[in-house]
N, C-alpha and C positions, 0 to 999 in steps of 0.2 A: 618768384621761384620758392620751392620749400627749402625749409632748413635741412632739411636730409641733402637735398640735391646741391643748395649752396656749398657746406661739407665738404661733401665727399667732390666736390668739384675742387677745391682748394687741397684737400688730403691728397687727391688723384694726379693734380695738375704737373707732377713731378714724373710721375709712372706712364704718362699719356704714349712716350715713346715705348714704351715696353707693352703695351696691352690696349687693343680696342676698349672705347668708350664701356664703364661699369655703369648698370641701370640705377635709380634712386631705391631700390626696394620698397616702392610702397605698398606692396600688396605683404608683405609681410611682418610688419612692425606697428607699434602704437608708440603714445610719446609716455614720458614718466611720468610720474605723479611730481603734485607741488601742493604744496600750502602756502597759500597767499597770506602776507604780512609777518607780523612780528611779533603779535600778542593773539590770545582766544577771538577778541572782538572782531580783528581785522580776517582772521582766520574763518569766521562764520559770514563775515561781509562776501569776502569771494568764493564762500559755497555756495550761496542764498544770489538766486537771481532776485532781483527787487526792482529790475527795470521794466518796462513794458513788453507787449506780446514782442515789437519790434526789435527787442535786446534781447531775445530769449536765451541765447546762448549764458549755461548755466556758469556762472563765475566770471561773466565779461560785464565791463563797466566800460560802455565808451565813453564816458565825461571823466575817467580816471583809468585809463587802463592797465597801466604799470609795466612790469617791466618781463620781459621774458629771458630767460637763461637755458640757452641750448649748449649741450656739452656732448663729444661724441669722443670715445676710447675704445682704442682695442688693435684690430690688425684686419689686414684684407691679404690674400694671398691668392696670386697671380701671377700667369705665366712664370710657373715655379722660383718666383718671386716672394718673398712674407715683405710686406710692410706696413709698420708699426704705427700707430698714428694718436694725436691728441689736439682736439680743434674744438671751439666754441664759437658761441655770437652772443654779443646782449642787447638786445634792439626790443621798441616797445611792441606786447602783446598785442597781438591782431584777435580779432574776432574767428577767424578761420581756425587757430589754435586749439580749438576747443571744438573743430570737424572732425582734425584729422586720424583721432582716434577712434571715429566712428568707423572704420573700412571695414566691413564685410568679412570676417575671417571664416577658412577654409575649417570643416569640421576636421578633429583633429585624426590624423593616421587616414588621411583621404587624398586621393589624385583628383582632380580636375583638368581639366583643358581650356589652356588661356589663348582665344581664338585671335586675340590680337585684333578686334572687329574696332571700325571706326567708332570713338569714344562719342558720348551725345553732351554737349554741352551743356552745365549748368545752368545759365544764364544768357539772355541775349540780347542785354545791355546794362549800363549803370541803373536803369533803372529798375533793373532787377534784384540791386544788392543794396546792401546798408548805407546811408550815409557816408563812412569814409572810407569804403567800399569802391572798387571799380573793377566792371568785366572784363576779365584779360587772359587770352591763350597761354600753353606751354609755348617754349619754343625748342625747336630743333639745333641739332651741333653748327648749323649753318646760321642759326640767327633767324630762321621763317617761322613764321605761327604756323603750330601744326593744331589746323580744322578739329571743331569738337571738344577741345579741352580747356574751352571759358571756361573759368570760374569768377566766383568775385575773390577779389584779394585785395589786402591795404598797403597801402604803397608804405613801404618804410626801408629803412637801411640801416646796418650794422651802427652801434654806437658806442664811442670808446668813454666807457664807466670806472674806468681803472684795471689795474688786474686783478686777478683771482688765482688761487694757489688749489692743486689738487696735488695730493699726498697717496701714496701707494705705490707707486713705480719701486720697478728694482734700485734705482740708482739712486730714489728719494723726491723730496718734494717737485713740481714742477709750476713755475709761475705761468701763465698764459696771460699773455695781455694783446692788446687791440694790433691787428696789422693791416696798415691801408693798403700796403702792395698784395694785399690778398683780398681783397674787397671789403677790408674790415672785418674778415672772420678774427677771433684769437687763436694765436699761434705761441709756442713756445718763447716767453720771452720776447712775442710780438715780431718775431722773426722765421726766415722761412717757410713751410707751406703745411706745415701742421704734421709730416713725418716727424720720425723720431726714430735714432742708432734700433738694429735689431738686439733686442734683448734687455728693451727699455721697460716694455708692459711685463707687470704682474700679472698672472692670474690666479684663479681661485682665492681673490682677494677683493676687501670690501676699501673702495678710497672714498676719502674725504674730500668735502672740497668748501672751502673759505674765501671769502671776500668781504671787502669792505669799499661799497660805492660811495662812502664820502657824503650822500648826499644828495648828487649831482642827478637829475633828473628825477629826482624822489626815491632813489634807491639806496636803500643803507647797508648797514651787515647781512649776511645771507650764510648759509649752509646747508651742504648736503651729503648725501653718501649715492654707491654707485657700485656694485656687485659685479666685478667680471668673473665669467664663470671659467672651468679648467681650459687649458689651450686644448683646441680642437684639434683632430687630426685625423683624414683618411685613413683606414686601414684595408678595405677591400672593396670594391677590386684592387692589385697592386697597381702601382707605377709604371707603366713602360714606356720605352721610347718611342718615339713617335717618328723617327725619321727625321728630325730635324736636331742638329748638334745643341744638347742642353734643355730640350723640350720632350716633356713626358704627360702621356696622359694615360684614360683609363679603358680599356676595351667595353664595349657594350654590342646587342644586337637589339635590333628592331623586332627580331622573331622570338623572344626568349623576356623573361622578366630582368631585374638588374639589382642585385642585391648587394647594398651597402652596409658597411660597418665601419665604426670611429670611435676611436678615443675620448678622453675628456668628457663624457655624457655630465648632462645636468639634468636631473630625474623630475626637476623642478619647473623645468621651461619645456620648450616647444622649437625646433627648426622648419625652416622653410627650404626645400629642396625643388630647382626648377632644372630642366634640360629641355633644350631646343638646340636644333640642328640647323647644318647648313640650307640643307633644302627645305626645311619647313617654310609656309606659308605665314608664317608670322604667328603660328598657332608652337606653343611651349606646353610643356607639363608641369605642373607646380603642384607637392605636395606638403600639405602642413602635417607636421610628425613628431611626435613626441620625442625628446631629445635622450634616448636609453641606449644607443649605441648601434641601433642596427633598424633597417626599415628595407623595404623590397618593393621596388618600382614595380607593376604590372606588367604584364605580357603586353594586353592591349594598349596600354597607356605607352610603351616602348612604341609599338607598332605606329603611335601616331607624331612621336618625336620629332621627326623630320631629320634624324641623322641622316647627313651625308658622306659623301666618300673622303673629302677634305678634313682631315681631322681638328686645322687652326679654326675650323668655322664650328664644331661641335662643341657645345659649353655645358657642361654640370656645376651648377653654383648651389652652393652649401651655406647657407646664410643662419645664424644665430645673432638673436637680440634680444638685450635684457634693459630693464629699465629701473632709476633710479629714481630720487627724488630730492629738492631743493626748497628750502623755505627760508624767507628773511623779509626786512621793513622794505617795502614796495615790491617786492616779489610778486606777482601774480601768474605767472604761468613757467613751468619746468618742463624740458625735454631732455631728459638725462639719460645717455642711453650707451650700452655699452654694445662693440661691434666687431662679432669674428665671421668672416667670410671668406670662404675657398672659390677660386674660379679655375675649374678643372679641364682640360680638353679632352675629349672623348674621341674615340678611335673606333668606328664601325667595323663589327668582322660579323660574319654570317654566321 
C-alpha cells in the first residue's frame, strides 16, 4: 500500500458514510524533499549512491535504510462538507520510496485523456525485484487483487517511534502519535482518525515539525517545514442546487468549454483538475494547470468526459499539492505534503 493511500484511508475513514471513495491522487503529486542524516557527511552519503548497480536508487542503502517520515496536512472538500486533516507515518525507508517521484508529469496548462486502460505490471515475480522486495498487486475496495498492478514492494508496517509535534495550526501546536487503531498511522494525540475540527488548519502559513526519536531504530532528533498555500475555493461556475436536499454542484456541458475560476491562488505552484462522468467508459479528463486562479477545459475534452444525467456520479476534482522537507539523525526519506482537494458534483446541461 502506498503512503498516500494509507493516509487517505485513515483520514477519510470517518467520511465513508458521506462520500463514495476518493482516489489516491497518484497522477498529480510528488514526494517531499529530504535531507538524510544529521550532519554534512551523512547528507552526502544519503545523496550519493555508493552501492552496486542493483542498488542504484539514489540515496537508498539496503544495509541501513533508515526511517521514512510521511506527513499530510490540509483539507478535503466533498459532498459539500469540509474535512481538515493531519496524519503521518513513521516506518522503514524502502527502495520504492525513491521511485514514486519519477511519475511522468502532464505538461503545464495541458489536458489529456486518461483512458483507464488495464495497467501493465512492473514485475512478473519476486525474481524481478530487489532481495528485500516482493512482487505484489494493488487491491480493490473488496480486497481483490487488481490485475496488472503488480510492482516491487518492500513489506513494512508503520512503527511507534515516539510522538512528534507540528506547529502552525490556528489552535496551536498539535502532537501526532502512533495510533494502533488506525493501522499504526500517526494521528493527533494518537487518537481519532486524523481529522480535525473545522477551523484548525491555517493557510498561507509555514508549519514546523519537530521530533525526538530517542534513538529507537536509529532515529534521533529531526525537524522539518511545510508551507500550506492560501485556502482555495472554486468561485466559477457557481454552485447550484442539485435537486437533492443540501447537495450542490456546478453546471457543465459536453458541447462547450468549461471555464473555472478559484480564489486563494498560489502562483508558485500548480493544480490538477480531473473531470469524470457517470457515463464514462473509465475515461477521465486530466489537466495540470498553473495555480493562477483560472483555467478553461477545452470543449473537445469536455465532449469526451462522459458526463451523465445523474449529477451524483459526475465529479470534478481540484487537487493542489505542496511539498515540504525534513532532516534528522537516521531520517533518510521524507514525504511531507500539504493537500487541498475539492470534489464537486457536476450537473450536465445542454
